[in-house]
N, C-alpha and C positions, 0 to 999 in steps of 0.2 A: 511267826505261826505260835502258835496255842501252847501256853505250855500244860504237859503231860500231869496225873496225879505222881504226888512225891518227886516230880521231875524224871519219871522216868520216862527213857527211849521210847518212840513210837513201837518200835519192833516190836519192845519188851512188851509192850500193852498191848498189843495183839497177841504175842501171845498167851498172854493171861487168858484174851478172851477166848482163845481156842481150848487153853484150859475147861473155862467154864462151858462153856457151849457142852463139853464131852461129859462135865457134869449133869447137863443139865438134859442133855441127851439120854443119859442112864437115870435119872430121878424122875425126870418131867417136874417139875420145882413150877408152881403155878405161880403166876406174878415175878417171874424172874426177869431182870431188867437191866441190859447192856450198860458198862460205863461209857460216858459220853469222849471219846479221848481224839486228839487229832493225828491222824494217818498220815505221815508224811512220805515214808519208804512203802513200795510196792511190796507185796506178798511175795515170799521166799520160796522155792521150791521146799527146804527145810519145816515152815509153817504148812504150808498145804497140804505137805504126805502127813505129819502129824495128826490131821482132819479128815473124819470119817465122811461119810456121808451124809449120815444122819447132823452128823457138827455143822456141815456146811449146810442143808436147810435151813435144822435149826437159826442158825446165821443170820439165813436169807428172811426168816419170818420176825427175827429181831431188828433187822432192817428195815424192813415195810412199817414195821411198830413204831420205829422213832422217826420214818416218812410221815407217818398218820399224825404224829403226835407234835414236830414240829421240830425235833429234839437229834437231825440227821448230824452225822461224822461232820469235822473241821476239816476236810480233805486240802490238803498241798496238793495238787493236780499235777503241779511244776516239778516237785519235788519227786510223783509218782514217776510224772514220764521221765526223770532223768533216773531215777532206780530203774527202771524196766530198762532200757535201751539196750540194754547187754545180754537181755535173757526174759522171760515171761513163764509164770508158772501160774495160768489160772485155773481155779476151783471147780468151775463147773463152766459150759455150756447151755448157753440159752435161745430157743427159738422162740420168735417173738413176733404181734402184727407191726406194720408198719404205721399204726396210727400215731400221730405225732403227739396223742393226749398219752403215751403209756411207753415211754425208754425207764425198761428193764432195771436201767443202773440205777438210776436214779430212786425209782420206788423200790430199788431193795438195799438202797445206802452202800453201795461198792465202790472203790476207785479204779485207778487203773489199772490193769494188771490181774484183776483179781475175777473176772468172767469173758468167755468167747461171747460173741453176741449175733444171733443168723435174726433176720428182719425181713419179713414177706405179708405182703396184706393174708389175714384171714390164717396165717401160723399155720401154715400147709407144710409138710415134709418133700421134697423131692431128690433126685440123684444127688445136686449139686450140694445140698445142703446137710443131706447122710455124708456123706463123704467128709465134707467140714468137720461132723461132728466126728468122725472114725477118725479123721486126725485129731480132734480136741481131747477125744480120750485114750483113743490103745497109744498115744507118741506123745502129745503134750501133756498128760497124766490128769485131764479134769475127770470129778468123780462123779459128778450130778449133769443127767439131761435135761433139763427144764423147759416142758412146754405152755408156752403160757399166752393165754386167750385173753379176750377183756370183752366188757359189756359192750352194748353200741354199738358193735361191730359193724363197721358200712360193708364189707368185705361177704360177713355173713347174710346180712338184710340183700345185699347184689344178689348172690345164689338163692334167697329164699324169692324174688322176683323178678329171677332169670334175669338179671340185666345181661347187656351183651354191648360188647368195645373191644374191637381188635383182641389183643394178645389176650385182655383182661378174660374175656370168654372162658377161654380154658382154663386157667386161671379159680373160676369162680367154679367151674365144672366140679374139681378136686373136694369142693366141701359141699358140694349136691348130697353126697350119698349120709352126712349125716344130719339132712333134714330130716329122709325118711325114717332112721334109725331113732329120731328123736319123738319119747313119748310127751307127748300134750293134746291132755284135751281140749283147750281153750281155741281160741282164733290163729289157725297155719296161715300167719300172713307179714311180710316185712313191717307191714303197721304197730305192729302187737310185738312191743321191748320183751316181753313175757315172754314170747317166742324165740325173738330174735337171740337173744341170753340163753335161751335153752340150747337153741340148735349151736350157739358158741360152745356150751361146755361140752357135747356130745362129739364137738370137731374135733377136741382140744384129745378127749379120749381114743377118738378116732386117729390122731396123730402117731401117736404114741403106739397103738396097735400098728402102724404102718411103719415105726419106726422099727420096731420089734420081728415087723415080717421082711421089712425089703433090707434090712442089714444085721446079716448072723456078727458082725466084731462086734457090732453093739451089745448083741442078745447076750452072747456071750460073756463078756465083761458082765451083764449082768447080770447072768449065770453064776458067774463065779462068785459074784456081790462085792467085783470092784467097783461098780458104778450103779448108782439107781438113778431110771429113767421113773420122774414124776411130771404131771399136771397139774395147771394153776388158772384159776381165772380171775383177771384186775379189775377190780368195781370200779366206773368211773365214780361214782358218789360215795363218796367215805376213804376212798385212796387206799383200800383193803385188798392183796395177793391170799386170794382163798388158794390154800393148797389143796390137792382133791385127790391127789394118793402119792 
């Protein structure tokens, strides 16, 4: 396992990261760079509870920057697995697409025990996913609900092109309302990559609206300031996770 700066334990380094993120959230310092450390221990309840929703979002942004720059943390996944086997204290729940090119944990450079993750084609919400999110936030203490769409989404393209295939047909029907609500002056077809991406972005916003509408539990937590529900788009070209709200 890699040594930490000044021989500090990984857990202490993580606490320092949390403190730095709090400063970043308050001051908005440009060019802030997270130190590269090795994470051997899983996130603890104390560490998670000290973080605000804004801290967590800032941490994700920094993690994505490390991903794009090829400077990801040296995660000891075996140690994280062992440290989390008796309990978990994730900071966020992420709803993303099943696309094999968009694994949220890697894109945001987080380790075992840091996030709950739900994946479904087109990153849509349904009753089962909402129930899972309610558990993650109201029971387990997660403070951020992140909906992550991505560019060149096959599910969105399929919805635009009226694709039909077994149960997939019903899933794509849930994306179709985003097509009509997307303001776009160019060619409105699945052959137009820019239009597909515009619909994917609208779909993220509509999924967030649906979460608030269909989950009084999450809506109340958000109104009380205990959680934040935010959207993002992962750009396959370049690797940026663009936060939308």
